[in-house]
C-alpha positions in Angstrom: -4.0 9.2 -109.5 -7.4 9.4 -107.9 -7.6 5.3 -108.1 -4.1 5.0 -106.2 -5.4 7.5 -103.7 -8.7 5.2 -103.3 -6.6 1.9 -103.1 -4.2 3.5 -100.5 -7.2 4.6 -98.1 -8.6 1.1 -98.5 -5.2 -0.7 -97.7 -4.6 1.9 -94.8 -8.3 1.1 -93.3 -7.8 -2.7 -93.5 -4.4 -2.3 -91.5 -5.7 -0.1 -88.9 -8.9 -2.2 -88.6 -6.7 -5.3 -88.2 -4.6 -3.7 -85.4 -7.8 -2.6 -83.5 -9.2 -6.2 -83.9 -6.2 -7.6 -82.8 -6.0 -5.7 -79.7 -9.7 -6.4 -78.8 -9.0 -10.0 -79.5 -5.5 -10.0 -77.2 -7.4 -8.3 -74.5 -10.4 -10.8 -74.5 -8.1 -13.6 -74.4 -6.0 -12.4 -71.6 -9.4 -11.8 -69.6 -10.6 -15.0 -70.2 -7.4 -17.0 -69.3 -7.2 -14.8 -66.0 -10.6 -15.2 -65.0 -10.2 -19.0 -65.4 -7.1 -18.8 -62.9 -7.7 -19.9 -59.4 -5.1 -18.5 -57.1 -3.7 -21.2 -54.8 -4.7 -21.4 -51.3 -2.8 -19.2 -48.6 -1.1 -21.0 -45.9 -1.7 -19.8 -42.6 -1.6 -20.9 -38.9 -4.9 -21.4 -37.3 -6.5 -22.6 -34.1 -10.1 -23.3 -32.8 -11.4 -20.9 -30.3 -11.9 -22.4 -26.9 -13.5 -20.9 -23.6 -10.5 -20.6 -21.0 -9.9 -19.9 -17.4 -9.1 -16.2 -17.3 -6.8 -14.8 -14.7 -7.6 -11.0 -14.3 -5.2 -8.8 -12.9 -4.5 -4.9 -12.5 -1.0 -4.1 -13.6 1.0 -1.1 -12.3 4.3 0.3 -11.7 5.8 0.5 -8.0 8.6 1.5 -5.8 10.3 -0.8 -3.1 10.5 0.5 0.5 12.0 -1.3 3.5 9.0 -2.2 6.1 11.5 -0.4 8.6 14.3 2.2 7.4 15.8 5.2 8.9 18.5 7.4 8.6 20.5 7.3 12.1 21.3 10.6 13.3 23.6 11.7 16.3 21.6 12.5 19.5 24.2 14.7 21.2 27.4 16.0 19.7 31.0 15.5 20.4 33.9 13.6 19.9 33.7 10.2 18.1 35.6 7.6 20.1 34.5 4.2 18.5 32.4 3.1 15.5 31.5 -0.3 15.8 30.1 -1.4 12.6 31.2 -1.8 8.7 29.2 -1.1 5.7 26.4 -3.9 5.0 26.8 -5.4 8.5 23.8 -7.3 9.8 22.8 -5.6 13.3 20.7 -6.8 15.7 18.4 -4.4 18.0 20.2 -2.5 20.8 23.6 -3.3 19.1 26.1 -0.4 19.9 26.9 1.5 16.9 28.7 4.6 17.8 30.5 5.8 21.2 30.9 9.4 21.7 33.2 11.0 24.2 31.3 10.7 27.5 33.7 11.9 30.3 31.7 14.9 31.3 28.3 13.0 31.5 29.8 10.6 33.6 31.1 13.2 35.9 27.9 15.0 36.2 26.1 11.7 36.8 28.6 11.1 39.6 28.0 14.3 40.9 24.1 14.1 40.9 24.3 10.7 42.3 26.4 12.2 45.2 23.6 15.1 45.8 21.0 12.1 45.8 22.8 10.3 48.4 22.9 13.4 50.6 19.6 14.4 50.1 18.4 11.1 51.2 20.4 11.1 54.2 18.9 14.6 55.2 15.4 12.8 54.3 16.3 10.1 56.8 17.1 12.4 59.7 14.1 14.6 59.2 11.7 11.6 59.3 13.5 10.2 62.3 12.8 13.7 64.3 9.6 13.8 63.1 8.6 10.4 64.4 10.1 11.3 67.5 8.0 14.6 67.8 10.8 17.0 67.9 11.0 17.8 64.2 8.9 20.2 62.3 6.6 18.8 59.5 7.7 21.2 57.0 11.4 20.2 57.4 10.4 16.6 56.4 8.5 17.9 53.4 11.4 20.0 52.5 13.8 17.1 52.8 11.4 14.8 50.9 11.4 17.5 48.0 15.2 17.5 48.0 15.3 13.8 47.4 12.9 13.9 44.4 14.8 17.1 43.0 17.9 15.1 43.2 16.6 11.8 41.5 15.6 14.1 38.7 19.0 15.5 38.4 20.5 11.9 38.5 17.8 10.7 35.6 18.9 14.0 33.5 22.5 13.2 34.1 21.9 9.5 33.1 19.8 10.7 30.1 22.8 12.7 28.8 25.2 9.8 29.4 23.1 7.3 27.3 22.9 9.5 24.5 26.5 9.3 24.0 26.3 5.9 23.3 24.3 5.3 19.8 22.5 1.7 19.7 20.4 0.2 16.8 16.7 0.7 17.1 16.0 -2.5 15.2 17.4 -5.4 13.4 18.4 -4.9 10.0 21.5 -4.1 7.4 23.5 -1.0 8.2 24.7 1.3 5.4 28.0 3.1 4.6 29.4 5.1 7.6 29.4 8.4 7.3 31.3 9.7 10.2 35.0 8.6 11.4 36.7 7.9 14.7 38.1 11.2 16.0 35.7 13.3 14.2 33.6 16.1 16.2 29.9 15.7 15.5 26.7 17.6 16.0 23.6 16.6 17.1 21.3 15.8 14.4 24.1 14.7 11.9 23.6 11.3 9.9 26.1 8.8 10.6 24.4 6.0 8.6 21.1 4.4 7.4 19.5 1.5 8.7 17.2 -1.1 6.6 15.0 -4.0 7.8 15.2 -6.0 4.3 13.4 -9.3 5.5 10.3 -7.6 4.5 9.7 -4.9 1.8 6.9 -2.4 1.2 5.7 -1.7 -2.3 4.0 1.6 -3.2 2.1 1.8 -6.4 -1.0 3.8 -7.8 -4.0 2.5 -9.8 -6.7 4.2 -11.7 -9.6 5.4 -9.7 -11.7 3.1 -12.0 -10.1 0.0 -10.5 -10.8 1.3 -6.9 -13.9 -1.0 -6.4 -12.0 -4.2 -7.0 -9.2 -3.4 -4.4 -9.3 -5.0 -1.3 -7.3 -5.3 2.1 -5.3 -8.6 1.8 -5.6 -8.9 -1.8 -2.9 -11.0 -3.4 -0.1 -9.2 -5.4 3.0 -10.2 -7.7 6.0 -8.1 -8.0 9.1 -8.6 -10.2 12.1 -6.3 -10.8 13.6 -5.4 -13.9 17.2 -6.4 -12.9 18.1 -9.5 -10.8 15.2 -11.6 -11.9 13.6 -11.0 -8.6 10.0 -12.1 -8.0 7.6 -12.4 -5.1 4.2 -12.6 -3.7 2.6 -10.5 -1.1 -0.8 -9.0 0.2 -2.3 -5.5 -0.1 -1.8 -3.6 3.2 -3.1 -0.1 2.7 -5.3 1.5 0.2 -5.7 5.4 0.5 -9.0 6.5 1.2 -8.8 9.3 -1.5 -8.6 9.7 -5.2 -5.5 12.1 -6.2 -7.4 15.1 -8.1 -4.7 15.8 -10.3 -3.7 12.3 -11.6 -7.2 10.5 -10.6 -5.1 7.6 -9.2 -5.2 5.8 -5.8 -2.2 5.1 -3.9 -1.7 1.6 -2.6 0.8 -0.3 -0.4 1.6 -3.8 -0.4 4.0 -6.1 1.5 6.3 -8.8 0.2 8.8 -11.2 1.5 12.3 -10.5 0.7 14.3 -13.5 2.7 16.8 -13.4 -0.2 17.6 -9.7 0.2 17.4 -9.7 -3.7 15.2 -6.6 -3.3 16.4 -3.2 -2.0 14.7 0.2 -1.0 13.9 2.4 -4.2 14.0 0.0 -6.9 11.8 0.1 -9.8 9.3 -2.9 -9.9 6.3 -4.3 -12.0 3.3 -4.9 -10.1 0.2 -7.1 -10.6 -2.9 -7.4 -8.6 -4.6 -10.8 -8.7 -8.3 -10.8 -9.2 -10.7 -13.8 -9.0 -10.5 -16.2 -11.9 -13.2 -16.3 -14.4 -14.5 -19.3 -16.3 -15.6 -19.7 -19.6 -13.9 -16.5 -21.2 -13.3 -16.3 -25.1 -9.5 -15.5 -25.5 -7.6 -15.4 -28.7 -4.0 -14.7 -29.3 -3.5 -11.0 -30.0 -1.8 -12.0 -33.2 -5.1 -13.2 -34.7 -6.7 -9.6 -34.4 -6.2 -7.3 -37.3 -7.2 -3.5 -36.5 -8.0 -0.8 -38.8 -9.8 2.6 -39.1 -13.0 0.6 -39.6 -12.6 -1.8 -36.6 -11.0 -4.9 -35.2 -11.3 -8.0 -37.1 -10.9 -11.7 -37.1 -10.5 -14.1 -39.8 -12.7 -17.3 -39.5 -12.0 -20.3 -41.4 -15.1 -21.7 -43.1 -15.6 -25.7 -43.4 -15.2 -27.1 -46.9 -15.7 -30.0 -48.6 -11.5 -30.6 -48.8 -9.0 -28.8 -47.4 -7.9 -27.0 -50.4 -11.6 -25.6 -50.6 -11.4 -23.8 -46.9 -12.3 -20.1 -47.4 -12.0 -17.5 -44.8 -14.8 -14.7 -43.8 -13.4 -11.5 -42.4 -15.7 -10.9 -38.9 -15.8 -7.7 -37.0 -15.1 -8.4 -33.4 -15.4 -6.5 -30.1 -12.4 -6.9 -28.0 -11.9 -6.7 -24.1 -9.0 -7.4 -21.5 -5.5 -8.2 -22.6 -3.3 -10.4 -20.4 0.0 -12.0 -21.8 -0.3 -12.6 -25.3 -3.8 -13.2 -25.2 -6.9 -10.7 -25.6 -10.7 -11.2 -24.7 -13.3 -11.2 -27.3 -16.7 -10.3 -26.2 -18.7 -10.3 -29.5 -18.3 -11.7 -33.0 -16.9 -15.4 -32.5 -18.1 -18.3 -30.6 -16.5 -21.4 -29.2 -15.6 -23.9 -32.0 -14.9 -21.4 -34.7 -11.5 -21.7 -36.4 -9.6 -18.7 -36.6 -6.4 -17.6 -38.3 -3.7 -16.6 -35.9 -0.9 -15.4 -38.4 -0.7 -15.2 -42.0 -3.9 -13.2 -42.5 -1.7 -10.1 -44.1 -1.9 -11.7 -47.1 -5.8 -12.6 -46.8 -9.1 -11.0 -48.1 -12.6 -12.2 -47.0 -13.4 -15.1 -49.2 -9.7 -16.1 -49.8 -8.8 -19.7 -49.9 -6.5 -20.9 -47.1 -4.6 -23.9 -46.0 -3.8 -24.4 -42.5 -0.1 -25.3 -41.7 0.6 -25.2 -38.0 3.8 -26.7 -38.8 5.5 -23.7 -40.0 5.6 -20.6 -37.7 4.1 -17.7 -39.9 4.8 -15.0 -37.3 7.0 -12.4 -38.0 10.4 -12.7 -36.0 10.5 -9.3 -34.5 6.9 -9.7 -33.4 7.5 -13.1 -31.8 10.5 -11.6 -29.6 8.1 -8.6 -28.6 5.2 -11.2 -27.4 
């Protein structure tokens, strides 16, 4: 019995030992196999770093305003006889817009002119008597004063009559009429808006840090979100103070609007053009990878063959952005070959194969750029 037990224990030990030995042997073979495997090179897009001419600028959001734009108001109340314009008519300076009933004012003007005529006749007689030495000087002075008073009354009556005829103060485009013929209106009531659309003002704000680079006459470009409107202009005004609440500086520019594609109140994107800079290192924004540790770019190292090219992950310091490119102030130099897309599968030291015939940029990212 004991002999059988000993034989069973020996056989069990042999089986267990064989299993353990096979496990270690298998793991060692797998490690050797995997250790000898070289992963295939990763296909990437790449381009050499080259100094470029940088066109810096300041981007802002603006609102369009007409260079001349007013709400036309009634100067004197009364009954409207005629409305001599239609919505969106182009009017000229001095063109009559509205005629208000002026019969009473015409009568008052006629009465004042008649009184002036009588006063001048009295002055003439007083002057004749004074020249003959038979009239008192005070009589002539009183007659002259009566002429001046009558002339003033004529001017007052003429002014009241003129207020019944409303004319365009400048050339532009008239808006929708807000009054009708036969309507009784009061003084101060707005009857339409008049906007000169030939040139437009654009009001916008920039951070106080940019105040030093702003200058009168500086070039600006404005674009609208609708209508594909684009125009260039110049800065015509810079507020001489910083808003203490927003730390922004108000700026005004003027642009041509000969096509009439821009109207007051529109949302605009504004870019202030600054002097060009030569020799700036700028790379596609897709070449930069950002993480908690900083911004990095993969630089391709030279190899004996195309299949032996490797990448090195380099930390960089970034600067300004413009369009789809970003300035790099430290980390890379002109002539370096950098990965512009496909780096999401890379690690430092990985082998790469440059293939610019295929766009490796994700579709959504391409559209966003």
